[in-house]
C-alpha positions, -999 to +999 in steps of 0.1 A: +606-120+386+570-125+378+539-124+400+535-162+399+563-162+423+550-138+445+566-108+430+553-085+402+559-085+363+558-055+342+524-051+325+538-043+290+567-062+271+582-057+238+603-086+221+639-080+228+651-084+192+627-052+183+633-033+211+672-037+208+671-027+172+649+004+177+671+035+178+643+058+190+622+067+221+608+038+236+582+032+267+583-003+278+561+004+309+534+014+313+513+008+283+487+035+275+454+031+295+472+011+322+451+007+354+466+006+389+456+016+425+490+027+433+496+065+444+525+068+420+543+049+389+575+046+371+580+048+335+607+024+321+621+030+287+651+042+266+662+067+239+696+075+223+719+090+249+723+122+234+697+150+238+671+151+264+640+132+272+609+152+287+580+136+304+553+163+308+577+188+297+602+180+328+637+168+318+643+131+333+675+113+346+690+088+323+718+063+323+748+065+300+731+044+275+700+063+277+678+041+300+654+058+324+626+049+350+616+081+368+583+079+391+555+102+388+526+109+414+491+098+403+456+114+410+426+094+412+411+089+376+429+097+343+465+108+343+477+119+309+515+119+302+534+132+274+570+115+266+591+136+241+627+135+226+633+158+199+606+154+173+593+121+187+561+123+209+545+094+231+513+099+247+502+075+277+471+074+299+473+060+334+441+054+353+445+054+392+417+034+407+401+041+441+410+010+463+383+024+490+349+008+485+328+038+475+298+045+494+265+040+477+240+071+465+206+072+480+190+041+500+212+011+487+241-010+498+274-007+482+276-033+453+292-066+466+296-052+500+272-078+518+291-103+538+293-135+539+296-135+503+298-173+498+280-203+514+296-209+550+292-237+576+299-233+614+297-255+644+268-247+669+276-219+692+303-206+670+302-167+660+287-159+627+294-122+615+277-102+588+291-068+571+276-042+548+288-011+531+259+015+534+252+053+537+262+069+571+233+073+599+214+044+583+197+016+602+210-015+590+202-050+603+202-087+590+176-114+595+187-150+599+158-175+604+141-161+634+168-137+645+173-100+637+208-087+642+216-051+643+246-040+623+263-011+637+287+015+626+325+004+631+353+025+645+380+034+622+410+007+620+441+005+602+447-008+566+473-030+561+495-028+529+499-059+505+528-084+512+546-065+482+552-035+505+581-055+522+599-051+490+597-014+486+601-006+525+565+010+525+549-015+547+535+007+574+495+006+581+476+037+573+442+047+585+410+036+565+379+055+569+352+034+586+322+056+576+294+034+559+310+001+572+284-017+594+291-051+609+272-074+635+276-110+649+256-138+662+254-175+674+233-202+665+227-232+692+216-260+669+223-276+636+202-261+608+201-249+572+195-214+576+194-202+539+205-169+530+203-139+554+183-110+545+197-075+550+175-046+557+186-009+552+162+022+565+171+057+556+151+090+555+120+067+560+128+044+531+135+009+536+149-020+513+157-054+518+182-074+499+190-111+503+229-120+510+247-139+484+258-168+508+238-194+527+243-201+563+245-236+578+251-250+612+267-284+613+257-312+636+285-319+660+274-358+658+276-359+620+307-341+609+321-350+575+354-366+573+376-357+544+408-372+526+433-357+507+436-368+472+465-349+457+502-356+466+505-326+485+475-308+499+478-273+504+470-263+541+465-226+548+457-207+579+424-194+563+397-198+537+417-183+505+449-181+487+456-149+504+462-171+538+496-183+549+506-218+538+511-245+565+529-278+565+513-296+532+493-326+539+504-359+524+479-379+500+456-399+521+455-376+551+421-378+569+406-351+591+372-339+604+354-310+586+346-283+612+335-257+588+330-244+552+336-211+533+329-212+497+351-241+483+374-242+515+371-267+545+381-260+579+399-291+593+396-301+629+434-291+636+426-258+622+441-256+589+419-247+558+421-268+524+403-263+492+377-290+485+393-296+453+422-314+469+399-337+491+371-361+488+345-366+516+342-402+531+305-411+535+296-425+570+334-420+586+337-413+620+363-385+630+397-400+625+415-408+657+447-429+661+469-442+689+508-447+684+530-472+699+561-483+683+582-460+662+603-477+634+637-467+622+657-478+591+690-465+575+690-462+537+717-448+514+717-412+519+689-410+540+673-422+574+636-431+574+615-430+607+583-450+601+551-441+623+524-469+621+491-454+625+453-466+626+443-439+602+464-412+586+461-382+605+473-344+597+506-337+606+529-303+609+567-300+606+588-273+624+626-270+618+649-249+638+687-248+636+697-281+649+665-299+653+633-311+634+598-314+650+571-332+638+537-330+651+509-355+647+472-343+653+442-364+664+471-389+680+476-406+714+506-422+725+509-454+739+544-456+733+569-473+757+599-483+735+616-465+704+649-481+689+674-455+673+709-467+668+739-446+661+729-425+632+748-403+608+721-376+612+704-380+644+717-375+677+684-381+699+648-384+694+625-370+721+586-370+721+560-356+741+521-356+741+518-319+740+480-318+743+452-343+740+453-357+705+486-340+699+519-359+696+552-342+689+587-360+680+618-339+681+648-351+662+681-336+675+708-333+649+744-339+652+750-310+627+734-278+622+726-279+586+698-300+575+698-312+539+662-320+532+632-343+540+600-359+525+569-370+542+547-396+529+519-421+539+522-456+528+486-467+537+482-459+572+518-456+580+535-422+581+571-423+569+595-393+573+627-396+552+657-373+567+685-370+541+720-374+552+749-349+543+767-351+511+803-364+509+827-336+502+851-347+474+884-359+482+903-340+456+913-305+458+908-300+420+872-313+422+857-298+454+821-305+443+828-340+430+799-357+449+774-330+447+741-328+425+730-292+419+695-283+402+696-249+386+663-233+378+666-206+350+637-184+360+605-183+334+607-192+299+585-195+267+553-175+273+563-169+310+588-138+299+595-122+334+604-088+339+616-065+312+643-041+310+642-005+295+651-019+260+623-047+261+652-074+268+636-101+288+643-115+321+638-150+308+667-146+282+692-133+308+681-160+334+691-185+310+724-170+299+737-166+334+723-202+345+745-217+317+775-198+327+769-210+362+764-244+353+797-244+335+815-230+364+801-256+387+808-284+363+845-274+364+844-280+401+831-316+395+794-309+402+767-327+384+741-300+372+706-304+362+691-278+346+651-273+346+653-260+312+680-256+284+663-235+263+634-210+258+607-232+266+578-229+294+582-251+324+555-249+349+563-241+385+548-275+395+571-292+371+602-274+383+592-283+419+589-321+408+624-318+392+638-310+426+618-338+444+630-363+418+665-354+414+672-349+452+700-325+447+721-314+477+710-278+468+686-260+442+692-225+430+668-206+409+679-178+389+660-145+384+663-107+379+641-084+397+617-056+391+593-036+413+556-029+418+541+002+404+548+024+432+584+013+437+613+037+433+630+019+403+656+046+399+670+041+434+663+005+438+691-020+427+710-046+444+714-085+447+688-104+468+684-138+481+651-157+492+646-186+514+613-204+529+623-237+546+646-231+576+671-256+560+678-231+533+683-200+554+719-205+560+726-209+522+706-178+510+724-156+536+758-171+528+755-165+491+740-131+495+768-119+517+793-138+494+783-122+462+778-088+475+812-086+490+830-105+459+815-081+433+808-050+455+772-051+446+746-033+464+724-054+487+687-057+483+685-080+512+677-116+524+639-123+526+618-151+539+593-156+510+566-181+501+579-186+466+573-218+444+610-223+441+617-218+476+590-243+492+606-277+479+617-295+511+637-324+493+669-302+495+678-265+506+661-244+479+672-207+475+660-181+447+684-154+436+677-121+423+707-110+406+698-074+403+670-052+388+659-051+354+639-018+362+670+000+375+686+020+343+723+017+357+720-019+368+705-028+336+734-022+318+755-045+339+728-071+336+733-072+299+770-071+299+787-103+289+818-096+310+796-087+340+774-120+333+806-140+337+815-122+369+783-130+383+784-166+375+818-170+386+809-151+420+779-177+427+797-206+416+827-197+443+801-189+468+783-224+466+817-241+467+826-219+498+793-228+514+797-264+509+831-264+526+818-242+555+791-270+564+811-300+556 
């Protein structure tokens, strides 16, 4: 599975045809001069099974076919490894980088350590903080307009691991040295363009001054700009970078007041951040506010649409629970006295509540637990929520999936090769093989199967998501095979895993994971909530399956075994059928 989906791809890949034909010692990963900040790294490769393979004169464990993936500790700087089998020798250099910022020598700030590092805009009286890394025992301050703010040494705090640490079980924080970390904050009462802050450092009688990288602006509350989402689905986040978590996407046309900026990111009035490239500023517009009175309702073939007439398109958020769907409208005040909702195949009851000033919440209580997908859009200033009905179960025992459309997504393809096994065999190829076998099994049960790719071609993540949205299948399944971050234990880590993001997909992910693990006596790698491109679609329950680890020597032998591939496809198909029967 590749980093575009939130996981890690091996850094060096050989073509599968060459690697499989090569009868000698091969190291697929790491490539010499590979750089990492990890404390250890695994070596992935293969050699004929007879004889020993040594790494730095130590014999390593190999699978029956001769594959290997041992891990070795890394010291800071260069690490030299010699991989040997009989008279063949490979020399590989791995460079471990220091993840902690280095303290400057002499009277200087550490490179790129002054913050804010980009232009920012804040509201009056909002806290603005500054930071710098400088030598210990220095006097550090920053001047902003007519203020001088002292930057003081900070106490030690924990350093959090990356999100990938959840995949290796090493997600505990560890202490980070605070030596040289100076910070301080201030507020500004009135709107102004304050320019760049000036940082000053004094040590041993010497003083230097250095301008910050970002300008500081205080916005006028009476003249806040209004933005409008210009893309089909604006990505809202908890903070001003792609590192921050996603919130409910904003439909095209959504308008909101901008209350802050950080680089190219805008903070919207309801608290979310969005990249300015997905918006436009509406000159002269006043802060969007709307009332809502009636709520419309209409049944369509396969879906129920709820219509919310508004004066302007406002931000929204969605929260799914096991048997309910909550939609919150911001900058909205209810003047609602009447709502029509007839007996509906999906909805048991609709409740609403003015939760806070400018915040109305609508809760749809469903007749059954499983939810089958939804879409949100603005038609002019009217918000339309489409809730999909359950699919109809087939009437014949021989064709249990006769009324079911399923999207199958063979992960990667083309230049996006995914992970690599110890022979150089690529994930994209085995994904396609198993997906076609799975398609054939589902078609036997009567299902209509749509493949995102039928051959080795590149299909973007956006295109794959668009296929799911357009086809509106009952479910979508993305097929992948796994690998590990550099510091993962590749020799011991194996197993089947399922990934979900939308709550409507949780039951499917858990069911398929448990079914395949039991049916095939596979080890379990786990069930994960994960912000992946192919788990985010809302039009249908969408699950990503990791069938095994390319980086595990023993499991790789099963992954490339045609009989095992057929068993895997058969088990997943049976699991899908059993799941449909369980939620009908």
